[in-house]
C-alpha positions as CSV (number, residue, x, y, z in Angstrom):
1,M,145.5,107.7,112.6
2,K,145.7,104.0,112.9
3,Q,144.4,104.1,116.5
4,L,141.4,106.2,115.3
5,K,140.6,103.6,112.7
6,I,140.7,100.8,115.3
7,V,138.5,102.7,117.7
8,T,136.0,103.5,115.0
9,L,135.9,99.9,113.9
10,F,135.4,98.8,117.5
11,L,132.5,101.2,117.9
12,I,130.8,100.1,114.7
13,L,131.1,96.4,115.8
14,S,129.8,97.2,119.3
15,L,126.8,99.0,117.9
16,S,126.0,96.3,115.4
17,L,126.2,93.6,118.1
18,N,124.0,95.6,120.5
19,A,121.3,96.0,117.8
20,Q,120.9,92.3,117.5
21,T,119.3,90.4,120.3
22,K,119.8,86.7,121.1
23,I,116.7,84.6,120.3
24,T,115.1,83.1,123.4
25,K,111.7,81.7,124.1
26,S,111.0,84.5,126.5
27,N,111.8,87.3,124.1
28,I,109.6,86.0,121.3
29,I,106.5,85.5,123.4
30,G,103.7,87.9,122.3
31,K,101.8,88.9,119.2
32,W,103.8,90.0,116.1
33,A,102.5,91.8,113.0
34,I,104.4,91.9,109.7
35,S,106.1,95.3,109.2
36,A,108.3,94.5,106.1
37,I,108.7,91.8,103.5
38,E,111.9,91.3,101.5
39,M,112.9,89.0,98.7
40,A,116.6,89.5,98.5
41,G,117.6,91.3,95.3
42,K,114.0,91.4,94.0
43,F,112.0,93.7,96.3
44,Y,111.6,95.3,99.7
45,Y,108.1,96.2,100.9
46,N,107.7,98.4,104.0
47,I,104.2,97.9,105.2
48,D,104.3,100.6,107.8
49,T,105.1,103.3,105.1
50,D,103.5,101.4,102.2
51,S,106.7,101.8,100.2
52,L,108.0,99.3,97.7
53,N,111.5,99.2,96.3
54,L,112.2,97.0,93.4
55,G,115.5,95.2,92.9
56,Q,117.5,95.5,89.7
57,E,116.1,92.3,88.3
58,L,112.5,93.5,88.5
59,K,113.4,97.1,87.4
60,A,115.1,95.7,84.3
61,Q,112.0,93.6,83.5
62,S,109.5,96.5,83.9
63,G,110.8,98.7,81.2
64,D,109.4,102.2,81.2
65,E,108.0,104.2,84.2
66,A,104.3,103.4,83.4
67,Q,105.0,99.7,83.3
68,M,107.1,99.9,86.5
69,N,104.2,101.7,88.3
70,L,102.0,98.9,87.2
71,V,104.4,96.3,88.5
72,I,104.6,98.1,91.8
73,A,100.8,98.2,92.1
74,M,100.5,94.5,91.3
75,V,103.2,93.5,93.8
76,K,101.7,95.7,96.6
77,Q,98.3,94.1,95.9
78,Q,99.7,90.6,96.1
79,L,101.6,91.3,99.3
80,G,98.7,93.2,100.8
81,V,97.2,89.8,101.9
82,L,100.1,89.5,104.4
83,T,99.7,92.9,105.9
84,K,96.8,91.8,108.1
85,M,98.4,88.6,109.4
86,T,99.7,88.2,112.9
87,L,101.8,85.5,114.6
88,Q,101.4,84.9,118.3
89,F,103.9,82.9,120.3
90,N,102.5,81.8,123.7
91,A,104.4,80.9,126.8
92,D,103.0,77.3,126.7
93,G,104.8,76.5,123.4
94,T,101.8,77.1,121.2
95,A,101.7,79.5,118.3
96,I,98.8,81.0,116.4
97,L,98.9,82.4,112.9
98,V,95.9,84.7,112.4
99,D,94.9,85.5,108.9
100,G,93.0,88.7,109.3
101,T,91.9,88.8,105.7
102,E,89.2,86.2,105.9
103,L,86.5,87.1,108.3
104,T,83.6,84.7,108.8
105,A,81.0,85.7,111.4
106,D,83.6,88.1,112.9
107,V,85.9,85.2,113.8
108,E,89.3,85.4,112.3
109,K,90.7,82.3,110.6
110,K,93.4,80.9,112.8
111,S,96.1,78.2,112.3
112,K,97.5,76.7,115.5
113,A,100.9,75.1,115.9
114,T,103.5,74.3,118.5
115,Y,107.0,75.7,118.4
116,I,110.4,75.1,119.9
117,V,113.2,77.8,120.0
118,D,116.7,76.6,119.3
119,E,118.8,79.3,120.9
120,S,122.2,77.9,119.7
121,N,121.1,77.9,116.1
122,S,118.9,81.0,116.2
123,S,115.9,79.1,114.8
124,I,112.3,78.3,115.6
125,T,110.7,75.0,114.6
126,T,107.0,74.9,114.2
127,K,104.7,71.9,113.9
128,D,101.2,72.4,112.6
129,S,98.1,70.4,113.2
130,D,99.1,68.1,110.4
131,N,102.4,67.4,112.1
132,K,104.3,69.2,109.3
133,E,107.5,70.8,110.7
134,N,109.0,74.0,109.5
135,T,112.4,75.3,110.7
136,M,113.0,79.1,110.3
137,K,116.2,81.0,110.9
138,V,115.4,84.0,113.1
139,D,116.9,87.0,114.7
140,I,115.8,90.1,116.5
141,M,117.3,93.3,115.1
142,D,116.3,96.7,116.4
143,G,113.3,95.2,118.2
144,K,111.9,93.5,115.1
145,L,111.7,89.7,114.8
146,R,113.1,88.7,111.4
147,I,112.2,85.3,110.0
148,K,114.3,84.1,107.1
149,Q,113.2,81.4,104.7
150,T,115.1,80.1,101.7
151,Q,112.8,79.7,98.7
152,P,113.7,78.5,95.2
153,E,113.6,82.1,94.1
154,G,116.0,83.2,96.9
155,E,116.0,84.3,100.5
156,F,112.7,85.6,101.8
157,I,112.7,87.8,105.0
158,L,109.7,88.8,107.1
159,S,110.2,91.5,109.6
160,L,107.7,91.6,112.4
161,K,107.0,94.2,115.1
162,K,105.5,93.3,118.5
163,V,102.0,94.5,118.9
164,T,99.8,95.0,122.0
165,I,97.3,92.3,122.5
């Protein structure tokens, strides 16, 4: 019985390690679209399925079902802005954030930056046109690039899926 537990534990650890891919410059190159947004303990919004799960804190604040449905609709509307955004990492060390929500003369608003991948710390540091640096913890889990940012309200996680250019 003890050996069965050890084998089971080994299999679980092996599967979880295989699901996570080491961050390298070569495996982030490409165009990525947001597929899920999470604020730890507050909400999880799956863009692909348009489903929103509220955390206990927001559920407690919403009260009855009608009010909770209103909160869900408001949160979805606010997060909807992010659903059309893409992030593109180029092989030359440049990155482009495309805000697909604002179209002017059929040209998408773009923010250009440079980036550096720190493989040992699993992070990406970007520098925008104003020389403002932003370091993000990242990982690739089940083929999705996950960007983690610590905000005053808690940890914020963007899950991105690779899209065809």
